[in-house]
C-alpha positions in Angstrom: 4.2 28.5 4.7 5.9 26.2 2.0 3.2 23.8 -0.1 5.3 20.8 -1.5 3.8 19.0 -4.2 5.0 15.3 -5.6 4.6 13.6 -9.0 6.7 11.1 -10.7 5.4 7.6 -9.0 4.3 4.6 -10.6 4.7 1.0 -11.3 8.0 -0.2 -13.0 9.4 -3.4 -13.3 12.4 -4.5 -11.0 15.5 -3.0 -12.6 13.7 0.0 -13.7 13.9 3.7 -12.9 11.7 6.3 -12.1 12.4 9.9 -11.5 10.3 12.0 -8.8 9.7 15.4 -8.5 8.8 17.7 -6.1 7.8 21.5 -6.9 8.0 23.9 -4.0 6.2 27.2 -4.3 5.6 29.5 -1.0 8.9 31.0 0.4 12.6 31.3 -0.3 12.7 27.4 -1.5 16.6 28.1 -1.9 16.8 28.9 1.8 15.5 24.9 2.9 16.9 21.7 2.8 14.4 19.1 1.6 14.7 15.3 1.6 12.7 12.3 0.5 11.3 9.7 3.1 9.4 6.7 2.3 6.3 5.0 4.1 6.0 1.0 2.7 2.4 -1.1 3.9 2.4 -1.7 7.7 6.3 0.3 8.1 7.4 3.6 9.4 8.3 6.0 7.3 11.7 6.4 7.0 14.8 8.6 5.2 15.6 7.3 1.8 18.0 11.0 0.7 18.5 15.0 2.1 19.6 17.3 0.0 21.0 21.1 1.9 19.9 24.6 0.6 24.0 24.7 -0.2 23.4 21.2 -2.0 25.0 18.7 -0.1 23.7 15.7 -0.4 23.2 12.1 2.1 21.9 8.8 1.6 20.2 5.9 3.2 22.8 2.9 2.7 20.2 0.5 0.8 19.6 3.2 -1.9 23.6 4.8 -2.0 24.9 4.0 -5.6 20.9 3.7 -7.4 19.4 6.9 -5.8 20.3 10.4 -6.7 18.7 13.5 -4.7 19.1 16.5 -6.9 17.7 20.4 -6.5 17.1 23.0 -8.5 16.8 26.3 -7.1 15.6 28.4 -9.7 12.4 26.6 -10.3 11.8 25.5 -7.1 11.9 22.3 -7.5 13.9 18.8 -5.4 14.4 15.2 -7.2 14.6 11.9 -6.8 16.4 10.1 -9.4 15.5 6.3 -9.0 17.5 3.7 -10.8 17.8 -0.1 -10.6 14.7 -0.3 -8.3 14.5 -3.2 -5.9 10.4 -4.4 -4.9 11.9 -3.5 -1.2 11.9 -0.2 -3.0 7.6 -0.3 -3.1 6.2 2.4 -0.8 4.5 6.0 -0.9 7.6 8.5 -1.4 7.2 12.1 0.5 9.2 15.3 -0.1 9.7 17.3 2.8 11.7 20.8 3.6 13.0 22.5 6.5 14.8 25.7 7.2 18.3 25.4 7.5 18.5 21.9 9.5 21.5 20.7 11.2 23.7 18.4 9.6 23.1 15.9 12.6 19.2 16.1 12.1 19.0 15.9 8.1 17.8 12.0 8.7 15.0 12.6 11.0 12.0 13.5 10.5 10.8 15.8 13.0 13.8 18.1 11.4 11.3 18.6 8.6 7.9 21.5 8.9 6.3 20.9 5.4 5.3 17.9 3.7 4.1 16.6 0.5 1.0 14.7 -0.2 3.0 11.8 -1.5 3.3 9.6 -4.3 3.0 5.7 -5.1 5.8 3.2 -6.4 5.4 0.1 -6.9 8.2 -1.9 -8.0 7.3 -5.4 -9.5 9.8 -8.1 -9.1 
């Protein structure tokens, strides 16, 4: 069992920055791949970024160059630094973890067994 707790959401103006954090507890988190998904009102939950247990990252095109995912295995945390935020980034952001997810599945929701409760990010125009 892996428990995930997100923090760092809030209200920010367009062009601003936020840093989301995800604290993990339970099993050895360093063995898990982690990802951030988001869900805007009325929309499906979508993949944002993932980081493998080996610290390789992948992103959706709309956040490349603006968002950076990182992890600190010593502290059992995964972070998402979000810069140059846009109103279309407004959503509830969810942290997730999966054990050694195959690379081809890193962007798939069903590849991740553990989820946090979500943190709301609101970007005003």
